[in-house]
N, C-alpha and C positions, 0 to 999 in steps of 0.2 A: 562447397559447403552443402551438407545434406539438407534438403528442404523438408520441413515437417508437414506432413499431410493432415488436413483437417476434414477428411472424409467422414469422420464420425461425429462432426459437429452437429448439434441439434438446436433448433430454436424452441425454447420452452418458456412457459409462463409459470412462475412460482409465486402465486398470489400471496401466500402467507408471508413471504419474505419481501413483498412489495416490489417485485421485479417487472411489473407491467409498466411499460414506458410508452406514454403517448398513445395508448390504445393498441400497441403492438408488443409482441413478445421480445424479450431480451435474448440475444444469442449467447449461449453458454458452450464453451468448448473445453475439452480435455487438453491439458498442457503437454502430456507425454503420450507417445504412441504405445499403448499397452500399459503395464504396471510401471509406476514411477520408480526409477532406480533407487535401490536402498530400502524399499518398503515391500519387497516381494513376499515377506513372511508376516506382514502385519495382519492381525485378525480382528481389530476393533471395527465396530460398525458406526458409520457417521450418524450423528444425532443432531436434530434441530429443535430448539426450544423457542417458541414464540412468546411474546408478551412478557418479557422480563423487564426490569427497570431500565435496561439499556437496549430494549428492542429484541430482535431475534438474535439468538446465540447459536453458533455451530460448534460442535465438538467432534473429536475423533476422525478428522478428515484424513482419508487415505488416498483419494483420487483428486489431485489439485486441478482447479479449473480457472478460466477467465470468463467473466460475464461482461458483455460488450454493451456500452451505453454510447451510441453514436448521436451526434447532434444533427439537426436539420442541415441540409446542404447549404442553404442560404446563410447560415451562421457559422459554418465550419471554418476553423482556423488552421487546420492541419496539425494542430498540437494534440498529443495523446498523453494520458497519465495513467499509469498502473497504480491502483489504490490497494494497499495492504492493511486490513483491519488489525486491531490488537487483541490481546487476551492471553498474554504470558506463554504463547506458543502451545497452550492446551485448550484454547477456545478462540473464537472469532466473534467480535462484536460487529456482525455483518451489516447491521442497519446504520447506526449513527457514526460508524467509522468506515463505512463501505458504501452501501447503496445510496444513502442520503447525500454523501459527498459526491458520488458519481453523477447523480441527477443534477446537483447544483452546478457542477462543471459542464455537464451536457447542455444545460440551458444557456450557457455562455459560449457555446461554440467549441468546447473542448471535449474530445472523445475520451471517455473514461473506461477503464478496464478493471473491474473488481477482482482481485486475486484471492481465491480460496485456496490457501496453501496447506500443506500437510502439517498435522499437529501431533504432539505426543498424546498417548492415550490418557484420557481423563480417569483418574481413580480417586474417588471420594470428592468432597466439597472443597472449594477454595484452591489456593495456590500452595503446592507442597513447599514447606519451609526449606527443604534441601534441593530445590529445583536448580539444575545446572542449565543456565540459559544458553550457553554455547552449544551444548548437546541438544537441548530441546528445540532450538531454532535452526539447527543445521539443515534439516530437510526443507524448511520454509525458505531459507536463503537459496538453496539449490533451485527451488521452484521459482523464486523471484528472478534468478539469472535466466532460467529457461523461459519465463514469461517475456523477458526482454527479447530473447532470440525469436520467439514465435511472433511477437508483435512486429518486430522489424522485418521479418521475412514476409509477413502478410500485410504490411502497412498500407499498400495500395488498395487492398480489398476493404479496409476499414477507414479509408479516407484520411490517413495521417502520413506525415512526412517522417521517414526513418531517423532524421536528425533533429526531430522535435518531440521525442518521446521521453517523458520524465517519470519519476518514481516517487510516490508518496506513501508514508506509512505512519501508523499511530501506535505508540507504546511498543509492544513486541513487533508490530508491523513496521515500526521505525527501525528496529534491529534488523529486520529483513531488508529494509531500504538501504541501510548503511552497509550491509553485507554485499548488496548489489553494487553500491557506489564504490566500495573499496576493493572490489575484486581486482586480481592481478592484471587482467586483460583490460587495458585502458580503453581500447576501441569498443568494448562491450558495455562500458558504463553508460548510464542514462545521460540525456542532455542536461538534466537538472535533477535535484533530489530535494525532498521535503520531509525530513524526519520530524514528526510532531510528537512532543513530549516523550521522546525515546531516542535510542541509539544503541551502541554496543553495551550490553548489560553484563557481559562476562569479561574475559581478558581483553584489554584495549588492543585492537589490532594496529598494525603499522599504518600511519596516515600519510599518503603521498601528498606532495605539493601539486598545485595546478589542477585540482579537482574541478569538475563542473560546478556551476552555481548551486548554492545550498541555501534553503530557507528553513529556519527552525522556529518553533514556538513552544513555550511552556509556561506554567504558572509558578509563581514563587511559593505558593502554599501547597505544592505537590509533595505530599509526604511519602510517596511511594518511590519515585525515581529521580528526584531533584538532583542528587549528588552525581550519579552517572551521566545525566544529561549535561550538566555544567562541565563535568570533566571532559566529555566529548567535544563540547564547544571550544574549550580551552586547547585541546589537542589539535583541533582543526586550525586554530589561529597559530599555534606554535609551529605547525608545518608550513605556514605561509598562505593558508587559505583565508578567505574573507566571507564567512557565512553571514547571511542576514539573520538576525536573531530578534524575536519579539517575545519579551518577557513580561507576563501579566502579573499584576499584584494579587489577583485571585482567579480561581477557576478550578483549582485542585487537579487531580489526575483524571484523565479520560474525558475531558470536556467535549471533544468531538463536535458534533453538530447540535448538542444540547444547548438550549438557551437558559442561562442562569442569572441574567441581569448583571453580568460582569463584563469587563472589556474583552475577555477571552471569547465572548460570543462572536466577535468580529474578526477572528484570526483568518477565516477563509476569504473575507473581503481583502484583507491585507496581503494574503497570498496571491490573490488575483491581481492586485495592483503591482505586486512584485513581478509577476509574469508579464504584465503589460509593459513594465519598464525594461524587461529583458527581450521584448519583441515577440512573445509567444501568443499574443491574443489578437493579432490582426487577422481579419477574415481573409482566407486564401481565395484566389481568383483562378 
């Protein structure tokens, strides 16, 4: 297997995005050597908008990256999680579905890796009504699969065990997550997956049996993606899988790390307890 070189990795501080960790810079690396395959002719320029209602938003990503949030050695569990923010594959809610999640996990001994995956070019405001999610998220799913390869190949450098690497995503990031989970190569799948208020938003893919453990969470008042999320949950069960599902009475779409005074505020605590029950939270010695 060809080993991916990280010679161009750079430790950077992006204060506007809140990536300063414990007084040190977060390491951000490019996922692909050179231009990511399939985007050789992309001309859009990446754009970052701070101080939106959901924190910092990134658009027009051409160069996918992983930003590394490593826990203190005394707390380290050896578990790693790739975190994919959402945004309909035309934006990334990089704060409350990315960096804030990563810091929460980091504080509890779990190494987190925020995935900034490639996006469709943003044209105009809002989500285009005719957006084809299978096409829009195709490059993001490829980046997610590549992120798993990179992380496993360099697991020792980041203090994680290759067989304890999971994948979490929100909304469209959950579609990226499920693309990685359902890939044909079973050995390349994550050790566990957590699609949060999302899943396959296009054509329902084939669902294998005996998938790795799956944690799902969504709100009953999600007016944007409730039907496809429930359909995916039912498809998983029909294939013989037993996903853990937390269904909140309120929280709407995109609750992420926002506190709204609803029970959905505690989804990440329940996710941690689920990891604990699966043996992923023990401090490694």
